[in-house]
Structures are given as structure tokens and as C-alpha cells.
C-alpha positions in Angstrom: 0.0 0.0 0.0 1.2 3.5 -0.7 0.2 6.1 1.8 0.7 9.5 0.3 2.3 12.1 2.6 3.6 9.5 5.0 7.3 9.1 5.5 9.3 6.2 6.7 10.7 6.3 10.2 14.3 7.4 10.2 16.9 4.8 11.1 19.2 5.8 13.9 22.6 7.1 12.9 25.3 4.5 12.3 27.3 5.9 15.2 24.4 5.5 17.7 24.5 2.2 19.5 21.2 0.3 19.5 20.5 -2.6 21.9 18.2 -5.5 21.0 15.6 -6.4 23.4 15.7 -10.1 24.1 12.4 -11.7 25.3 12.8 -15.0 27.1 9.9 -16.7 25.5 10.9 -20.1 24.3 8.4 -22.9 23.8 8.1 -25.7 26.4 9.7 -28.9 25.2 6.9 -31.1 26.4 3.8 -29.2 25.3 5.2 -27.1 22.6 3.5 -23.9 23.8 4.9 -20.6 25.2 4.3 -20.1 29.0 1.4 -18.1 30.3 2.5 -15.0 32.3 0.4 -14.3 35.3 1.0 -11.2 37.3 0.8 -11.8 41.1 2.4 -10.2 44.1 5.3 -11.8 45.9 2.9 -12.7 48.8 0.5 -14.4 46.3 3.4 -16.2 44.7 4.5 -17.6 48.1 0.9 -18.6 48.9 0.7 -20.4 45.6 4.1 -22.2 46.3 2.9 -23.2 49.7 -0.3 -24.7 48.2 1.7 -26.6 45.6 4.0 -28.0 48.3 0.9 -29.1 50.3 -0.7 -30.7 47.3 2.6 -32.5 46.4 2.7 -34.1 49.8 -0.7 -35.7 49.0 0.2 -36.8 45.5 3.9 -37.7 45.8 4.3 -36.0 42.4 6.1 -32.8 41.4 3.4 -30.2 40.9 3.7 -26.9 39.1 1.3 -23.9 38.7 0.5 -25.1 35.2 -0.5 -28.5 36.5 -2.7 -26.9 39.2 -4.4 -24.7 36.5 -5.0 -27.8 34.3 -6.5 -29.6 37.3 -8.8 -26.7 38.0 -9.9 -26.5 34.3 -10.6 -30.2 34.4 -12.9 -29.9 37.4 -14.5 -26.7 36.2 -18.0 -28.2 36.2 -17.6 -29.1 39.9 -16.6 -25.6 41.1 -19.3 -23.4 42.5 -19.1 -20.4 40.2 -20.9 -18.1 42.5 -18.5 -18.8 45.3 -15.5 -18.4 42.9 -16.8 -15.1 41.5 -17.3 -13.8 45.0 -13.8 -14.8 46.0 -12.3 -13.1 42.9 -14.3 -10.0 43.7 -13.1 -10.0 47.3 -9.4 -10.4 46.3 -9.1 -8.0 43.5 
């Protein structure tokens, strides 16, 4: 497409040093998908880690946040949505 009156952005002068931004987003070897970024506080992160440790003691398996989310998705029909929505509202 040709946009009349529009100019291309100027490239930085050759003497100006430009730095590339590297994003650490490589695909997972087992599932082949990029990780999902979830923004939580340090306190929430610690509570999540404590919950995973507690669940690991009952399952004798290494659990991750992704496995926890997959488990919650699998039991979605059994979760009381009203209670969940109220909990989300109370904690946001």
C-alpha cells in the first residue's frame, strides 16, 4: 500500500548504538507452547508455592502452577461459580 504524505521512520545514525531487546519466550519442550505469564504479588506467589507443596505431599508428584491450573480446568464443572466469583471480587 502506498500512503501519500507518510514518511518512513528514520533509522538511527550509524554511530548510535542500538540494543536489541531479548524476550525470554521459548516454547516448552513437552507441550510445545509458550508459557502463560500471570502477574501476582510476591505474597501471592508464596501462597501459591505453599499450596503446591501441600498438594505435592498428598500426590507424591512434582506439581507446578500449570498442573494446578490444568486440574482446576478439568474440574471446572464441579466448582461453585458463584463462590468463585465472590472470591475473585473479594481479592481484586
